[in-house]
N, C-alpha and C positions, 0 to 999 in steps of 0.2 A: 433854808434851801433855796435856791437862786431860781428864779424861772428864764428857762431858754428865750434868749429875743427872737419876737415875732418874722423879723427878718432875716431870720438863722432858718427856722421852720419853712419860710416859702421857697428858700432858696435852695433848699435842699429837696421841695416837692416840685419847681421846676427843674431841677438835675433829672430826679428821674423820670418826669414825665418825658425830657428829652432821650435819656437814656432808652426807656421802652418803645418812642418812637422809634428810635436810630435802629432800633432790636428787630421791630414789625418791617421796618422798611428791608433788612438789610437779610430776612428773612424771603420776603416777598421778590426781592431779585433775586436772589439767588435760584428760587421755584420758576421764577419768568423766563431766566437765563437755561434753564433746564429744560424748560419746552418751548423753549425758540431752539435749542442746539440742532434737533433737525433739521428746522427749514432754514437756518443760515445753511448748516453743513449743505441741504439741495441746492439750497442757491449759489452757495462757492463753488458746487462741483460743476453745474451746470455753465457756467463762468469762464470755466477751463478749455483746455485741451487734453487731451486722452496722455503727450508725453506728462506734464502737469500733474494729472491723476494720479497715474503711475508714482510718480518719485514724490508726492507731495503728501501730505494727512489731511484728514476730511475736514478741518475748520480752519487751513491755511487760507489765509486772502488769496485770490490769482493773483498771481506775479504779470499775467496781462492776460487781462479777462478781453471774451470774445462773446458775442453773440450768436456764431455762427450756429451752436448747438442748438438755440432757440427755432434761426432761421431754418433751418433742415427737418425738424418737428413739424414745422407750422406748414412746410411747402411742398415738403417732399419723404413726409416719414412712409418709410413700409407699414401696410397696412395690409396681414394676410401676404397673396399673392402679386399686390396693387401697389404703386407707390403713391398715394394722395395727400397726405399728409394732415394734419388735426383739424384745418380750418372747418372744413365742410363739416365735421361732426361739432367743431365750438360751436356752429352756428345753426345746429340741428335742435343741442342743446337749449338754447334760448328761443328756439324756437318751440320747445317742453314744456321748457321751466317756466314762462313769463304767462302764456292761456293757462298751464293747469294750475300756477298760485292763484291767479285771479279769480278763478272758478270757485276754487277750494274753500279759498276764504269768505267767498263773497257768499256761498252756500252755507259754509258754516255761521257768518255772522245772521244771516237768515236764521238758520235751527237754531241759533243758540238765546236769538229773540224772539222766536216763539216758546219754546221748552222755557224759559225762564219767566214767560207776563202770560202765559195766554195757556189757563188748562183747558184739556179736553180729555176725553175718555182713552185712557191707557197711555197717555203722556209720560208718566214715569217708566212704564216697562217698555216704550219705544227709546226713551235716552238712556234707560238700560244696553238692549241692544248694541245701539250706536258706540256706548262706551267700551264694549265688550269687540269692538270691530277694531279699536287701538289696541286689541292685547293679540289680533289672529300673527301669526306669524306670514315672511311675504311667501314661505316656501309653498303654503298651505293652500293658496289661494291663483297657484300658476295655472294649474291644469283646468279646473274651471273658468276661468277669466279667461286662457287660450280658446275655450271652447267659445266663451262672449263675444270675444273678438271677429270669432270664425265668423260668426252666427251674422254679422252685423259687417260683414266683408270690411274688416278696420286691421284685420292681423298684419304684423309687418311695417307698419305705417307710423307716422309721425302724431298721428290722430287719433287712434289706438290707445299710443302711449300717454297721450294725455289726457284719456278716456280712464285710462288705469291710474295714475297718478292723481284723479281728483275723487275718483272713489275712495282709494286708500286714504285722503289725506283727508275728507271730509269731517270724519270721525276724531278727528283730534282738531281741527277748527272748530266745529260745534262745541266740543268739550269747552278751549277755551274763553268762546265767544258768551257761550251758557254760563259758566264760574264768575265771568265778568261780571258779565247781566242786572246777574242775583244780586251784587252790592250796590246796584243804581236805586236810592229809596225810590217804594210803590209812590208817595207822595206824587212824585215827578208824573207817572202815566196817569197818576186819578184826575191829577190835575189838568192835564194833554185830553186826558177824555171828555172832562166836563168841559173845557174850551170848545171843542168840537174834532179832533182831532182824529183819526182811524189807525187802524194798521200802519199802511204802509207810511202815512205823516209823522207818526211817532217815533219808527223808527227812522226816517232819512234824515228829520229835522229835531230828533231833541237827542235818540239812542248815536246815530255814528259821527255826530260833532263831537259827543267826549268819550268814542271811542278808539281814539288813536295808539295809546297806550297797547291796547290788546291789537289790534289790525297789527301792529309794529311787530312785534312777537309772533300773530302768526304767518305772518308775509316773511319771514326773516325763518321762519323753522318751516314750512312749505320750502322755502327756497332752498334752502341748504341741503335737505334731504333730497329734491325730487334732484338739484343737480350731483349729488354725488353717487345718486343709485346707481349701479351697476347690474341688481340682479333682473330689474324688471326691464332694463334697456337689453338685454344680452337675452330675453327671453321675447319678449313680446315684440321688438322693432329688426330690423333685418336691411342688412347693406350698406346703402350711402342712406339711411333714414337712422341709422342707431344714434346716438349720442356719446360725446366725447370722451367718456369715463369708460366704454368699450371700447373705442380706437383704442385708447392708451395702454389697455389691458392686451392688446395686438399687437401695438406696438412694442410694448418691453417684454413680450414675450416672444419677438417675432426673433427668430436664431440668421445674421446673418453676417455668419466669423467672430468676429473680434468686438465683445461686448462695449457699446458706446455709452460706460456710465453719464458723461455728460448728455446726450442725447435724452435718455430716462429718467434723469433729473428736470430738465426744462422740458421735457413734456408734463411730466406731473406737477410742474408750478404753473403753467399755461392751465393746467386739468383745475388745478387748487385757486387760482387768482380771482376770478368771481368771489368764492365764497367768502375768501379772504378778506376781500375787500366792502365787502356786504357787513361785517361782523369787524369790520376798523371803523366804519364809519356811519354805524347804525348800531350797534352792540349798547352801547347805556341805554338806547332804547327799548333791549329787549330784557334789561333786568329789570328795568321799572315797570313796565307792563306786567311780567309776572309780578312782580310787587304789588301792580295797582291792585289787581283780582284774590289779595289772600286775607283780607279782611270784609269782613261783611260791616257795612254803615260807614 
């Protein structure tokens, strides 16, 4: 019985690895195409005229691309009984999402630091209550939150909506940071305290510089959640203070005769553009940050 040459075995192994890799990438390509098809359809439809939309299919490439639909919904889209465009509401969303994200992430980082490294009476109970806030549905808090905003004279304002998102988001960011900080070796904190570092010195000089993965996770989580929110926006903001998601809903549901699908798709693309860009630019940091706090030690 003759032994099979090692060269043939190595060649078969290489062929098997290549075939397996081709299969994996083929499956990933099919899945990516399935997920991207709606986005591509929206983009193509927004770049077409109504005549081309009626005569073609959803995934056909625009024969005569035009950005007129984008200009219309940006500058002169009909919202309710007036035509004001998405431009002002788009700016409102940034006025809401930037301070709300920064405040909720900052408070969550501080809370996570306290719960992970400082012991006090009732700390576990308090952390459990904060975690409970992550599972409270939006609808439950509408009435009490409306009363709170009315008490502080913040009803219908951008500042009131910022406060709502900070209160609701700090539960999630506290959980993220606490779970990340408990993976930092306790010896680091002991050494810092021996060297004379106090509460704030440990937080700013030791923890934050090594916490950028979870900082990115929290920023992306909060930014996308706040930007895409509709329920809080339509409940707690009024008139010209509403975010772009509310303006998008008003635009799509405004009946002015013939349905302009290209304008609806253009408006949806404008509303989704910031979240698409932030995931394209920082999506890999989101996954790294989630994995960074998954293992103790």
